[in-house]
Structures are given as C-alpha cells and as structure tokens.
ZAZAKE-439289 format. One record per residue: chain; x, y, z of N, C-alpha, C in turn; residue in three letters; residue number from 1. Coordinates in nm, 3 decimals. Last residue first. Layout:
<sites>
tilum  n.px  n.py  n.pz  ca.px  ca.py  ca.pz  c.px  c.py  c.pz  figu  lofi
A  X  Y  Z  X  Y  Z  X  Y  Z  ALA  NUM
...
</sites>
This chain:
<sites>
tilum  n.px  n.py  n.pz  ca.px  ca.py  ca.pz  c.px  c.py  c.pz  figu  lofi
A  0.871  1.269  -2.216  0.740  1.305  -2.273  0.737  1.447  -2.319  GLN  156
A  1.105  1.218  -2.088  1.095  1.178  -2.230  0.961  1.213  -2.293  ASN  155
A  1.059  1.290  -1.825  1.152  1.371  -1.908  1.138  1.342  -2.055  ARG  154
A  0.892  1.080  -1.748  0.842  1.218  -1.746  0.929  1.309  -1.832  GLU  153
A  1.064  0.864  -1.760  0.948  0.867  -1.849  0.893  1.009  -1.860  ASP  152
A  1.235  0.940  -1.550  1.287  0.927  -1.685  1.174  0.932  -1.787  ASN  151
A  1.061  0.924  -1.332  1.124  1.052  -1.366  1.176  1.051  -1.508  LYS  150
A  1.000  0.651  -1.342  0.893  0.749  -1.357  0.950  0.885  -1.396  ARG  149
A  1.255  0.540  -1.295  1.185  0.514  -1.421  1.075  0.616  -1.446  GLU  148
A  1.301  0.632  -1.032  1.389  0.675  -1.142  1.322  0.653  -1.278  ALA  147
A  1.098  0.491  -0.898  1.099  0.638  -0.896  1.183  0.691  -1.011  ILE  146
A  1.181  0.228  -0.946  1.051  0.274  -0.995  1.044  0.426  -1.000  LEU  145
A  1.429  0.228  -0.813  1.423  0.209  -0.958  1.291  0.256  -1.016  LYS  144
A  1.345  0.262  -0.547  1.435  0.362  -0.608  1.428  0.351  -0.760  HIS  143
A  1.207  0.020  -0.525  1.131  0.146  -0.519  1.215  0.259  -0.578  ILE  142
A  1.414  -0.164  -0.539  1.311  -0.168  -0.643  1.226  -0.041  -0.642  PHE  141
A  1.561  -0.108  -0.306  1.616  -0.070  -0.437  1.510  -0.071  -0.546  GLU  140
A  1.506  -0.181  -0.053  1.416  -0.084  -0.115  1.462  -0.039  -0.253  LEU  139
A  1.512  -0.446  0.140  1.578  -0.399  0.020  1.481  -0.309  -0.057  ASP  138
A  1.482  -0.381  0.492  1.426  -0.431  0.367  1.502  -0.372  0.249  LEU  137
A  1.569  -0.259  0.723  1.664  -0.346  0.652  1.608  -0.407  0.524  GLU  136
A  1.357  -0.132  0.838  1.460  -0.048  0.774  1.555  -0.132  0.689  ARG  135
A  1.229  -0.351  0.953  1.167  -0.285  0.838  1.266  -0.194  0.766  LEU  134
A  1.406  -0.416  1.160  1.369  -0.517  1.061  1.309  -0.453  0.935  ARG  133
A  1.412  -0.185  1.321  1.530  -0.228  1.244  1.493  -0.323  1.131  ASP  132
A  1.165  0.051  1.340  1.191  -0.092  1.350  1.308  -0.132  1.261  CYS  131
A  1.102  0.303  1.280  1.164  0.283  1.412  1.203  0.136  1.431  MET  130
A  1.176  0.399  0.943  1.098  0.321  1.040  1.175  0.308  1.171  SER  129
A  1.291  0.528  0.734  1.291  0.595  0.864  1.209  0.523  0.970  HIS  128
A  1.253  0.359  0.516  1.389  0.403  0.549  1.398  0.463  0.689  GLU  127
A  0.973  0.343  0.514  1.053  0.225  0.550  1.196  0.264  0.588  PHE  126
A  0.908  0.608  0.447  0.850  0.545  0.567  0.929  0.422  0.609  ALA  125
A  1.042  0.650  0.205  1.083  0.724  0.324  1.031  0.657  0.451  SER  124
A  0.894  0.472  0.037  1.040  0.462  0.053  1.084  0.528  0.183  LEU  123
A  0.635  0.578  0.054  0.663  0.440  0.097  0.812  0.424  0.127  VAL  122
A  0.689  0.832  -0.057  0.636  0.821  0.079  0.661  0.681  0.134  VAL  121
A  0.775  0.778  -0.319  0.868  0.837  -0.222  0.821  0.827  -0.078  PRO  120
A  0.522  0.657  -0.415  0.649  0.583  -0.409  0.750  0.646  -0.313  LEU  119
A  0.325  0.864  -0.400  0.313  0.740  -0.324  0.448  0.671  -0.307  PHE  118
A  0.389  1.063  -0.588  0.401  1.091  -0.445  0.401  0.964  -0.359  ARG  117
A  0.351  0.946  -0.835  0.474  1.024  -0.813  0.495  1.054  -0.665  ASP  116
A  0.095  0.841  -0.802  0.210  0.750  -0.808  0.341  0.823  -0.784  LEU  115
A  -0.056  1.084  -0.803  -0.060  0.992  -0.689  0.065  0.903  -0.689  PHE  114
A  0.002  1.179  -1.057  0.049  1.255  -0.942  0.048  1.168  -0.816  LEU  113
A  -0.131  0.979  -1.205  0.014  1.001  -1.220  0.071  1.076  -1.100  GLU  112
A  -0.405  1.000  -1.132  -0.327  0.881  -1.099  -0.177  0.904  -1.106  ASP  111
A  -0.544  1.292  -0.984  -0.493  1.219  -1.099  -0.399  1.107  -1.057  GLY  110
A  -0.459  1.484  -0.733  -0.564  1.478  -0.834  -0.505  1.414  -0.960  LYS  109
A  -0.369  1.459  -0.442  -0.319  1.395  -0.564  -0.433  1.379  -0.663  CYS  108
A  -0.368  1.556  -0.182  -0.412  1.643  -0.290  -0.362  1.591  -0.424  ASN  107
A  -0.324  1.378  0.021  -0.207  1.428  -0.053  -0.240  1.520  -0.167  GLY  106
A  -0.541  1.261  0.138  -0.492  1.386  0.196  -0.377  1.450  0.117  HIS  105
A  -0.602  1.038  -0.031  -0.706  1.122  0.027  -0.653  1.259  0.069  VAL  104
A  -0.366  0.927  -0.139  -0.491  0.924  -0.216  -0.593  1.024  -0.163  ALA  103
A  -0.172  0.960  0.060  -0.152  1.022  -0.071  -0.282  1.028  -0.151  MET  102
A  -0.289  0.818  0.274  -0.254  0.959  0.288  -0.236  1.027  0.154  ASP  101
A  -0.320  0.557  0.164  -0.436  0.637  0.203  -0.404  0.785  0.214  ASP  100
A  -0.050  0.470  0.108  -0.157  0.470  0.007  -0.266  0.571  0.043  HIS  99
A  0.073  0.507  0.357  0.131  0.568  0.237  0.024  0.577  0.127  ALA  98
A  -0.092  0.351  0.523  -0.088  0.497  0.539  -0.030  0.566  0.417  LEU  97
A  -0.037  0.089  0.425  -0.173  0.144  0.425  -0.170  0.296  0.432  GLN  96
A  0.236  0.059  0.465  0.185  0.058  0.328  0.043  0.113  0.319  VAL  95
A  0.239  0.090  0.751  0.319  0.176  0.664  0.262  0.177  0.522  ILE  94
A  0.072  -0.117  0.838  0.034  0.022  0.863  0.111  0.117  0.772  LYS  93
A  0.217  -0.346  0.772  0.089  -0.320  0.706  0.049  -0.174  0.720  LEU  92
A  0.435  -0.307  0.953  0.456  -0.321  0.809  0.329  -0.285  0.732  PHE  91
A  0.301  -0.314  1.200  0.378  -0.195  1.160  0.399  -0.194  1.009  MET  90
A  0.200  -0.575  1.192  0.107  -0.463  1.192  0.178  -0.334  1.153  VAL  89
A  0.448  -0.714  1.196  0.353  -0.734  1.086  0.255  -0.617  1.078  TRP  88
A  0.555  -0.638  1.441  0.623  -0.596  1.317  0.529  -0.609  1.198  ILE  87
A  0.363  -0.764  1.609  0.389  -0.620  1.616  0.454  -0.569  1.489  THR  86
A  0.384  -1.035  1.547  0.258  -0.964  1.522  0.279  -0.813  1.520  ASP  85
A  0.702  -1.111  1.389  0.615  -1.095  1.506  0.487  -1.020  1.466  SER  84
A  0.794  -1.342  1.148  0.763  -1.200  1.173  0.666  -1.192  1.291  VAL  83
A  0.824  -1.599  1.064  0.936  -1.539  1.138  0.915  -1.391  1.170  ASP  82
A  0.601  -1.660  0.911  0.612  -1.717  1.046  0.720  -1.649  1.129  GLU  81
A  0.445  -1.389  0.737  0.553  -1.488  0.749  0.567  -1.535  0.894  PRO  80
A  0.110  -1.351  0.659  0.212  -1.316  0.757  0.319  -1.425  0.763  LYS  79
A  -0.098  -1.435  0.504  0.018  -1.378  0.433  0.134  -1.348  0.527  ARG  78
A  -0.301  -1.507  0.671  -0.237  -1.614  0.594  -0.115  -1.565  0.517  CYS  77
A  -0.390  -1.257  0.766  -0.311  -1.346  0.853  -0.238  -1.455  0.775  ALA  76
A  -0.559  -1.086  0.643  -0.422  -1.092  0.589  -0.333  -1.189  0.668  VAL  75
A  -0.794  -1.125  0.787  -0.798  -1.138  0.641  -0.658  -1.150  0.581  ALA  74
A  -0.719  -1.064  1.049  -0.754  -1.202  1.016  -0.751  -1.225  0.864  ASN  73
A  -0.686  -0.787  1.022  -0.570  -0.870  1.056  -0.597  -1.017  1.023  ARG  72
A  -0.953  -0.722  0.977  -0.853  -0.698  0.872  -0.731  -0.784  0.898  VAL  71
A  -1.067  -0.796  1.222  -1.116  -0.856  1.097  -1.017  -0.838  0.983  GLN  70
A  -0.924  -0.636  1.413  -0.917  -0.783  1.416  -0.960  -0.845  1.283  LYS  69
A  -0.742  -0.352  1.306  -0.871  -0.413  1.340  -0.862  -0.565  1.321  HIS  68
A  -0.512  -0.253  1.201  -0.507  -0.301  1.338  -0.634  -0.375  1.379  GLU  67
A  -0.573  -0.150  0.953  -0.509  -0.281  0.959  -0.501  -0.337  1.101  VAL  66
A  -0.903  0.005  0.987  -0.758  0.008  0.970  -0.699  -0.133  0.987  PRO  65
A  -1.208  -0.008  0.801  -1.130  -0.047  0.918  -0.981  -0.040  0.890  TRP  64
A  -1.325  0.047  0.559  -1.335  0.149  0.663  -1.255  0.116  0.789  GLY  63
A  -1.406  -0.285  0.478  -1.391  -0.146  0.435  -1.413  -0.050  0.552  GLU  62
A  -1.476  -0.534  0.569  -1.342  -0.484  0.601  -1.327  -0.335  0.572  LEU  61
A  -1.718  -0.592  0.459  -1.717  -0.559  0.602  -1.581  -0.499  0.642  ILE  60
A  -1.675  -0.689  0.210  -1.697  -0.544  0.222  -1.701  -0.499  0.367  THR  59
A  -1.409  -0.923  0.227  -1.551  -0.893  0.246  -1.564  -0.741  0.256  SER  58
A  -1.164  -1.168  0.149  -1.215  -1.032  0.137  -1.366  -1.027  0.159  TYR  57
A  -1.083  -1.425  0.140  -1.083  -1.362  0.273  -1.142  -1.221  0.270  LYS  56
A  -1.076  -1.503  -0.121  -1.167  -1.576  -0.033  -1.172  -1.519  0.109  ASP  55
A  -0.875  -1.332  -0.224  -1.016  -1.315  -0.264  -1.112  -1.384  -0.168  ASP  54
A  -0.639  -1.221  0.024  -0.686  -1.318  -0.075  -0.835  -1.299  -0.103  PRO  53
A  -0.481  -0.921  0.053  -0.599  -0.993  0.103  -0.645  -1.091  -0.005  ILE  52
A  -0.287  -0.772  -0.062  -0.242  -0.882  0.023  -0.358  -0.964  0.080  LEU  51
A  -0.405  -0.565  -0.188  -0.334  -0.661  -0.273  -0.288  -0.782  -0.193  HIS  50
A  -0.486  -0.415  0.030  -0.586  -0.492  -0.045  -0.523  -0.595  -0.137  GLY  49
A  -0.261  -0.272  0.092  -0.297  -0.386  0.178  -0.399  -0.474  0.108  VAL  48
A  -0.278  -0.089  -0.126  -0.157  -0.168  -0.103  -0.187  -0.290  -0.016  ALA  47
A  -0.608  -0.129  -0.274  -0.504  -0.051  -0.207  -0.386  -0.143  -0.181  CYS  46
A  -0.715  -0.212  -0.605  -0.698  -0.248  -0.464  -0.597  -0.152  -0.404  LYS  45
A  -0.944  -0.206  -0.881  -0.831  -0.154  -0.804  -0.835  -0.200  -0.659  ARG  44
A  -1.119  -0.264  -1.087  -1.055  -0.375  -1.015  -0.939  -0.328  -0.930  ALA  43
A  -1.428  -0.080  -1.097  -1.298  -0.121  -1.145  -1.238  -0.229  -1.057  GLY  42
A  -1.579  0.033  -0.809  -1.577  0.045  -0.954  -1.437  0.009  -1.002  VAL  41
A  -1.510  -0.014  -0.550  -1.640  -0.063  -0.598  -1.646  -0.063  -0.749  ARG  40
A  -1.182  -0.129  -0.464  -1.273  -0.025  -0.512  -1.402  -0.088  -0.563  SER  39
A  -1.070  -0.263  -0.167  -1.107  -0.295  -0.305  -1.208  -0.190  -0.350  ARG  38
A  -1.004  -0.107  0.046  -0.920  -0.222  0.018  -0.944  -0.270  -0.125  TYR  37
A  -1.023  0.245  -0.010  -1.088  0.116  0.008  -0.989  0.004  -0.025  SER  36
A  -1.049  0.583  0.101  -0.975  0.471  0.046  -1.048  0.342  0.074  CYS  35
A  -1.285  0.830  0.006  -1.229  0.743  0.109  -1.158  0.626  0.040  SER  34
A  -1.427  1.144  -0.054  -1.333  1.043  -0.099  -1.283  0.961  0.019  LEU  33
A  -1.642  1.331  -0.071  -1.631  1.233  0.038  -1.543  1.116  -0.005  ARG  32
A  -1.677  1.481  -0.292  -1.607  1.547  -0.181  -1.588  1.452  -0.062  SER  31
A  -1.824  1.316  -0.463  -1.684  1.343  -0.493  -1.607  1.411  -0.380  PRO  30
A  -2.027  1.078  -0.278  -2.007  1.205  -0.346  -1.859  1.236  -0.363  GLY  29
A  -2.021  0.830  -0.172  -2.090  0.933  -0.094  -2.074  1.071  -0.154  ASP  28
A  -1.860  0.691  -0.346  -2.004  0.664  -0.350  -2.085  0.764  -0.269  SER  27
A  -1.595  0.690  -0.402  -1.661  0.821  -0.398  -1.813  0.804  -0.397  THR  26
A  -1.311  0.516  -0.299  -1.455  0.512  -0.319  -1.510  0.654  -0.309  ASP  25
A  -1.001  0.388  -0.430  -1.083  0.472  -0.342  -1.227  0.465  -0.385  TYR  24
A  -0.682  0.300  -0.489  -0.815  0.242  -0.477  -0.894  0.329  -0.381  SER  23
A  -0.449  0.474  -0.712  -0.505  0.429  -0.585  -0.641  0.361  -0.598  PRO  22
A  -0.282  0.347  -1.011  -0.325  0.449  -0.917  -0.390  0.388  -0.795  GLY  21
A  -0.203  0.139  -1.182  -0.202  0.276  -1.231  -0.247  0.383  -1.134  GLY  20
A  -0.152  -0.119  -1.133  -0.292  -0.088  -1.163  -0.307  0.059  -1.202  GLN  19
A  0.121  -0.106  -1.076  0.077  -0.171  -1.199  -0.069  -0.146  -1.233  ASN  18
A  0.119  0.022  -0.822  0.184  0.085  -0.938  0.129  0.026  -1.067  VAL  17
A  -0.012  -0.168  -0.660  -0.067  -0.032  -0.675  -0.010  0.036  -0.800  VAL  16
A  0.162  -0.386  -0.694  0.020  -0.398  -0.724  -0.045  -0.263  -0.747  GLY  15
A  0.403  -0.292  -0.598  0.389  -0.312  -0.743  0.243  -0.330  -0.783  LEU  14
A  0.337  -0.289  -0.319  0.376  -0.166  -0.391  0.355  -0.182  -0.541  VAL  13
A  0.267  -0.562  -0.267  0.180  -0.451  -0.228  0.210  -0.325  -0.310  ALA  12
A  0.488  -0.708  -0.367  0.353  -0.734  -0.416  0.260  -0.616  -0.386  GLU  11
A  0.698  -0.603  -0.212  0.698  -0.584  -0.357  0.559  -0.608  -0.416  GLU  10
A  0.621  -0.693  0.042  0.633  -0.550  0.014  0.626  -0.525  -0.135  LEU  9
A  0.643  -0.965  -0.007  0.512  -0.910  0.031  0.511  -0.759  0.007  ILE  8
A  0.911  -1.010  -0.055  0.814  -1.032  -0.164  0.676  -0.975  -0.134  PRO  7
A  1.013  -0.919  0.211  1.048  -0.856  0.083  0.945  -0.883  -0.027  GLN  6
A  0.965  -1.072  0.433  0.876  -0.958  0.409  0.898  -0.897  0.270  LEU  5
A  1.170  -1.258  0.423  1.032  -1.306  0.419  0.932  -1.194  0.396  SER  4
A  1.410  -1.108  0.449  1.373  -1.167  0.321  1.226  -1.209  0.314  ASP  3
A  1.529  -0.983  0.658  1.392  -0.942  0.625  1.342  -1.005  0.496  SER  2
A  1.787  -1.102  0.662  1.699  -1.113  0.776  1.554  -1.082  0.740  MET  1
</sites>
C-alpha cells in the first residue's frame, strides 16, 4: 500500500546518511545554528532538501517549514498521486523534524553523533505515526543502517 512513498523515504534518509551528516547554517554565528534545506557551505541537504529538485530550489525556502506553501510547491512534483495532501505533509514533517531536532536541539556535536541519533528518531517517528499509511512503510533499511553503524563502531 505505501510502496509509492518507500523510494522517497529511502532517498531522503539515505541522502542525509550518504552525505555524512546534517545540513545547517551558522552564518549568524556558531551559537545561532539553524537547519537549511541546502547548506551555504558544501553540498549538504536536509532530508526534505534531498526531495527538492534543483530547478525548484530557492533560498527563499530557507527558514520555512514543510507546511508553507512555497516549500510544498517545491516538493509537489515528488508527491505520489495516490498520497493525500495530509499524508504527504505528515510524511515530510516527520523527516524534517527528525533532521532538524537532532541537528539543532539534539546536542549532536559532530556528524557521527548526529547520524547515530537521526536514524533511530526517523525509525521511531514512522513506527509510532498516527497514520496507518506511514506506519506501514518498510523500515527494514533503517534497521540495517543502525545495525551497520553499531557494527562499524564495535570494529573501531
């Protein structure tokens, strides 16, 4: 049933994992950390940022949550036809909050600590979602990523 959202979830989560950490901006100083869809320095994107096509991205999007009309318009081309607007926004909100909360409020100093916390938060958020459709997503790839990280940690 949730197959149409599965590749989008994998793209968002794996995008953050494969780039090695979160996307954030410290242009207002190191104590003013804020998440960004696309970082000013480097090529990092947040989980939702990985879903925004290059031709739809604008710095105007920065600072707005996924519920904002401009952000929703930027990711509209990625929304599967069989997914309601409400479920789509819930889906985007989960991946956005998991990224942003761990990057800014999770006291995750360093990319490795961020990834160690980001993955379980995404997993838990989907497992405990109030939406049946989101709970039914295949989260096995996140379980495997967590296990791989723990195994790598033990081998170091």
